[in-house]
C-alpha positions in Angstrom: 30.6 7.6 -35.2 30.5 4.6 -32.4 31.2 6.3 -28.9 33.6 3.5 -28.1 35.6 5.0 -31.1 34.8 8.8 -30.3 36.2 8.4 -27.0 39.4 6.2 -28.2 39.8 9.5 -30.6 39.1 12.1 -28.0 41.8 10.1 -25.7 44.1 10.1 -28.1 43.9 13.9 -29.0 44.4 14.3 -25.6 47.2 12.7 -24.8 49.0 14.6 -28.1 47.9 17.7 -26.8 49.3 16.4 -23.7 52.7 15.8 -25.1 52.6 18.7 -27.5 52.1 16.7 -30.3 49.2 18.7 -32.1 46.2 21.0 -31.8 43.0 20.2 -30.4 40.0 19.1 -33.3 37.1 20.8 -31.5 36.4 24.0 -33.3 36.5 27.5 -31.8 33.4 29.4 -30.6 32.6 31.4 -33.6 32.0 35.3 -32.9 28.6 36.7 -32.7 26.4 36.1 -35.6 28.8 33.1 -36.7 28.1 29.4 -36.2 29.6 26.1 -36.7 29.0 22.5 -37.5 30.2 20.3 -34.6 30.2 16.6 -34.6 27.7 15.5 -31.8 26.9 11.8 -30.2 24.0 10.1 -30.9 21.3 10.0 -28.4 20.5 6.0 -28.0 17.1 5.0 -29.2 14.2 4.5 -27.5 13.8 6.4 -24.5 13.2 10.1 -22.7 10.5 12.5 -23.4 8.4 12.1 -26.3 5.2 14.2 -27.7 1.9 13.9 -26.0 -0.4 11.6 -26.7 -3.3 12.3 -29.9 -6.6 14.2 -29.4 -8.1 13.8 -26.0 -12.1 14.6 -24.8 -12.9 18.2 -23.6 -12.6 21.0 -25.3 -10.4 22.5 -27.8 -8.2 19.9 -29.9 -6.9 18.2 -26.3 -2.9 17.3 -26.3 -1.6 16.8 -29.6 1.6 15.2 -31.1 3.1 18.5 -31.6 2.7 22.2 -30.6 0.0 23.4 -32.7 -0.1 25.4 -35.8 2.4 28.0 -34.4 6.3 27.7 -35.3 7.4 24.6 -33.7 10.2 22.0 -34.4 9.2 19.8 -37.2 11.2 18.1 -40.4 14.1 19.5 -41.9 15.3 21.5 -38.7 18.3 19.8 -38.3 21.9 21.0 -37.9 23.8 23.3 -40.6 26.4 25.9 -40.8 25.3 29.4 -40.3 25.5 32.3 -42.0 29.1 33.8 -43.9 31.1 36.0 -42.6 29.9 38.7 -44.3 26.9 38.6 -41.7 29.4 39.5 -38.5 28.1 42.8 -36.6 31.0 45.4 -36.2 33.5 44.9 -33.7 32.8 41.0 -33.3 34.8 40.2 -30.2 37.7 37.4 -31.5 36.6 33.5 -30.9 37.3 32.0 -27.3 39.4 28.8 -26.7 38.2 25.6 -28.0 36.6 23.1 -25.3 39.8 21.0 -24.0 39.1 17.2 -24.8 37.9 15.7 -21.4 38.9 12.6 -19.8 36.3 10.3 -18.2 36.1 9.3 -14.7 34.5 6.0 -13.9 30.9 6.0 -14.4 30.6 9.1 -15.8 29.7 9.6 -19.6 32.1 11.8 -21.8 31.3 15.7 -21.6 29.5 16.4 -24.8 30.5 19.6 -26.3 27.8 22.9 -26.7 25.3 22.1 -30.0 25.7 24.7 -33.2 22.2 26.5 -33.4 20.2 24.5 -35.3 18.6 26.3 -37.8 15.2 29.1 -36.9 11.9 27.5 -37.3 9.7 30.1 -39.5 7.8 32.0 -37.1 5.0 32.9 -39.6 1.6 31.4 -38.2 -0.3 33.4 -35.9 -1.7 32.5 -32.6 -5.5 31.8 -31.9 -5.7 34.9 -29.4 -3.9 38.0 -30.2 -0.3 38.5 -29.6 0.4 40.9 -27.9 4.0 41.1 -27.2 7.3 40.0 -29.7 10.3 41.0 -29.3 12.6 41.5 -32.5 15.3 39.6 -33.1 17.4 41.3 -35.3 20.7 42.1 -35.8 19.7 46.0 -36.6 17.7 45.6 -33.5 19.9 46.2 -30.0 19.0 43.5 -27.5 19.0 46.3 -25.1 16.2 47.9 -26.7 13.5 44.9 -25.6 15.9 43.9 -22.2 17.5 45.4 -19.5 21.1 43.4 -19.1 22.1 42.7 -15.2 25.9 43.2 -14.5 28.4 41.7 -12.5 28.7 38.9 -10.0 25.5 39.8 -8.0 25.3 39.4 -3.8 27.3 36.2 -3.3 27.4 35.1 -6.4 23.9 35.6 -7.3 22.6 33.9 -4.0 24.4 30.8 -5.5 28.0 31.2 -4.9 28.0 30.9 -9.2 31.3 31.8 -11.1 29.7 34.3 -13.9 29.7 37.7 -14.5 27.1 39.2 -16.3 27.9 41.4 -19.0 26.3 43.8 -21.9 28.6 42.7 -24.3 27.9 41.6 -28.0 29.9 38.8 -27.3 27.5 37.1 -24.2 23.5 38.5 -26.3 23.1 39.1 -29.6 20.6 38.5 -32.4 21.3 36.6 -35.3 20.8 37.2 -39.0 17.9 34.3 -39.3 15.7 35.9 -36.0 17.3 34.6 -33.0 18.6 35.4 -29.8 21.3 34.0 -28.3 22.4 34.1 -24.5 26.5 32.7 -24.9 27.9 31.9 -21.7 32.0 32.2 -22.0 34.8 30.2 -20.0 37.8 31.3 -20.1 39.7 30.0 -17.2 42.9 31.5 -18.6 41.8 35.1 -18.7 44.0 37.6 -16.3 41.1 39.2 -14.3 38.3 36.9 -12.8 35.5 39.0 -14.3 37.1 37.8 -17.8 37.1 33.7 -17.0 33.4 33.4 -16.9 31.3 35.8 -18.6 27.6 35.5 -19.6 24.1 37.3 -19.9 21.2 37.9 -18.1 18.1 39.4 -19.7 15.0 41.0 -17.8 12.1 42.1 -20.4 11.1 45.5 -20.0 7.3 44.1 -20.6 5.7 42.6 -17.9 3.2 40.2 -18.3 0.9 43.0 -17.9 -2.4 41.3 -17.9 -4.7 38.9 -16.1 -4.9 36.4 -18.2 -2.6 35.4 -21.2 0.0 32.6 -22.5 3.7 33.3 -22.4 5.7 30.7 -25.4 9.4 30.2 -25.9 11.0 28.0 -28.5 14.4 27.3 -26.9 17.4 25.4 -27.4 19.1 24.9 -24.0 23.1 24.2 -23.7 23.8 21.2 -21.6 27.0 20.8 -20.0 28.8 20.4 -16.5 29.1 23.3 -14.9 26.0 25.1 -17.1 22.6 26.3 -16.0 20.3 28.0 -18.6 17.2 28.9 -17.4 13.6 30.7 -18.5 11.9 32.3 -15.8 10.0 35.0 -14.0 10.6 37.4 -11.1 8.4 40.5 -10.2 9.2 44.0 -11.4 11.7 45.6 -9.3 12.0 46.3 -6.3 10.8 43.0 -5.1 11.2 40.7 -2.1 12.4 37.2 -3.1 11.0 34.5 -2.8 8.2 36.4 -0.9 6.8 37.6 -3.9 7.1 34.9 -5.9 9.6 33.4 -8.7 8.4 30.8 -11.8 10.5 28.7 -13.5 9.3 27.6 -16.7 12.5 26.3 -18.4 15.7 25.3 -16.8 18.2 22.7 -16.6 21.7 22.1 -14.9 25.2 20.1 -15.0 24.0 18.3 -18.3 21.0 16.5 -17.0 18.8 17.0 -19.6 16.0 17.2 -17.4 13.7 20.4 -17.6 13.2 21.6 -13.8 9.6 23.4 -14.0 9.3 25.3 -10.2 7.4 27.8 -8.2 8.9 29.2 -5.6 7.3 31.9 -2.2 6.9 32.2 1.0 9.9 32.6 3.7 13.5 31.1 3.6 12.9 29.2 6.5 9.1 28.2 6.3 8.7 24.8 4.9 6.1 23.6 1.8 7.5 27.1 0.0 8.7 25.4 -3.1 6.3 23.2 -6.1 8.9 21.0 -8.3 8.4 18.7 -11.3 11.2 17.3 -13.3 10.9 16.5 -17.0 13.2 14.3 -19.1 13.9 15.9 -22.4 17.5 14.4 -23.7 17.4 16.0 -27.1 16.4 19.5 -25.3 20.1 20.1 -26.5 19.7 19.7 -30.0 16.4 20.9 -31.0 14.2 23.9 -30.5 11.6 22.8 -27.4 8.4 24.8 -27.0 7.6 26.1 -23.3 4.2 27.7 -22.6 3.5 29.5 -19.4 -0.8 30.0 -18.8 -1.7 32.2 -16.2 -5.6 33.0 -15.2 -6.2 35.4 -12.7 -9.2 37.2 -12.5 -8.9 41.0 -11.1 -5.5 40.9 -10.8 -5.9 39.8 -6.9 -2.5 38.6 -5.6 -2.3 35.4 -4.3 -5.0 34.4 -6.0 -5.5 32.3 -9.6 -3.9 29.0 -11.2 -1.0 28.6 -13.7 -0.3 25.8 -15.7 3.2 25.0 -17.4 3.0 23.1 -20.8 6.5 21.5 -22.8 5.7 20.4 -26.5 1.9 21.5 -26.2 1.7 19.0 -23.2 0.9 20.1 -19.5 3.1 18.9 -17.1 2.3 21.2 -13.9 -0.3 23.2 -12.4 -0.7 25.0 -9.5 -2.2 27.7 -7.5 -0.8 31.2 -6.8 0.0 31.0 -3.8 -0.5 33.4 -1.4 1.5 36.5 -0.3 2.9 36.6 -3.5 2.7 40.0 -6.4 0.5 39.9 -9.2 1.2 37.9 -12.1 0.8 41.2 -14.2 3.8 42.8 -12.7 6.1 39.9 -13.8 8.9 40.0 -16.3 10.7 37.5 -18.1 14.3 36.5 -17.7 16.9 34.6 -19.8 19.9 34.0 -18.3 23.1 30.8 -18.3 24.7 30.8 -14.8 27.7 29.1 -14.9 29.1 27.0 -11.5 27.6 27.1 -8.0 26.2 25.3 -5.8 22.9 24.2 -8.3 25.6 23.0 -10.3 27.2 21.3 -7.2 30.4 23.6 -7.3 31.4 21.9 -10.8 33.1 24.4 -12.9 32.5 24.4 -16.9 35.2 23.6 -19.1 36.5 26.3 -21.2 34.8 27.0 -24.2 31.2 28.4 -25.3 27.7 27.7 -24.5 25.0 28.8 -26.2 21.6 29.3 -25.2 19.6 29.7 -28.4 15.4 31.8 -27.9 14.0 30.8 -31.4 10.6 32.5 -30.9 9.1 34.2 -27.8 5.8 35.9 -27.4 2.8 36.8 -25.3 -0.7 36.3 -26.3 -4.3 36.4 -24.8 -4.5 32.6 -24.9 -3.1 28.9 -25.8 -2.5 28.5 -29.3 -4.6 25.3 -29.5 -7.6 25.5 -27.7 -7.7 28.3 -26.2 -9.3 28.7 -22.7 -11.2 25.8 -23.2 -8.0 24.2 -23.2 -6.5 25.6 -20.0 -9.6 24.7 -18.6 -9.8 20.9 -20.0 -6.0 20.6 -18.4 -6.8 22.4 -14.9 -9.7 20.2 -14.6 -7.8 17.1 -15.7 -6.7 14.7 -12.2 -3.4 13.2 -14.5 -2.1 17.0 -14.8 0.4 16.8 -12.1 0.7 19.5 -9.9 4.3 19.2 -8.5 6.1 18.2 -5.6 6.0 20.6 -2.7 9.4 20.7 -0.1 
């Protein structure tokens, strides 16, 4: 449907709701394990982030057009209906309110609905280096086997005036029958208590990077909407001092900007030049599993030394030296969460409904799947690999 017709339809639905003459046509959020088709706007063709160029010189196969032989997006991974009612876990929570139709301010685009969960890409190909950690995403395995669920609203809204209250409830973090981990943020402004109005999950891996060199890989579909901030990142094992001990952001986006923010934080709050940031535009990051790789090399595990490379869909997007004064990388844990509102989202509040961050695959391995450490050295030495912007 052309976007103008869609806009008129949504406006009509809104007018109908205001006058009490009808119900919203937006689907309700399914309970954990249930997913349903939702109508999506078409992306305009011919812009945005694309796959890397063909094989280049140097060791390994070079940046190719795809993520290599491992589990990745490919033909046939479009939208589809989720599993039937028989797959619901016991005591599944009731569905949450649907998104209301949104009116559009002048100069703004119509707010999109959170996308349905796309089919899971197969995870059968072996990495070129041994995989030493791969969490089990099975409905019969509780999420808390591999992850520690942080709770509450944290000090000062997790330091950013955020709205969400993190829970350990299956409504906010669950495994699907076809092997995915879903982090679900739920906005219900009509809930009776503040703790129930905005709920989500913040998971911290019980596994650390645990080695002096290796690669962390994730295939993730990110929700993109105003007031929503999903993240795939690293912090040291607790206790730690922030930002002195270091923070590494692999995948995060906010306010529906559909731009990945690769970040590195260290030092003291008052110091200049203690952040390194680079943005990568990915217009379809809400509609497909994007591959993110973080590779590190820290000989001897010596704190404040070593090298790091970030990849998106098999393509290097940022490199950095390990900052001085930070904890050894082997002590880093993996975090997955969806934050809501707050300073980073410029104070925007998400519309009522659900927002799913879908982790289709996740593992730690000894080396890059496509080219090994020869590829790492090639990309590190390539002057075309960005170093990001410091501030």
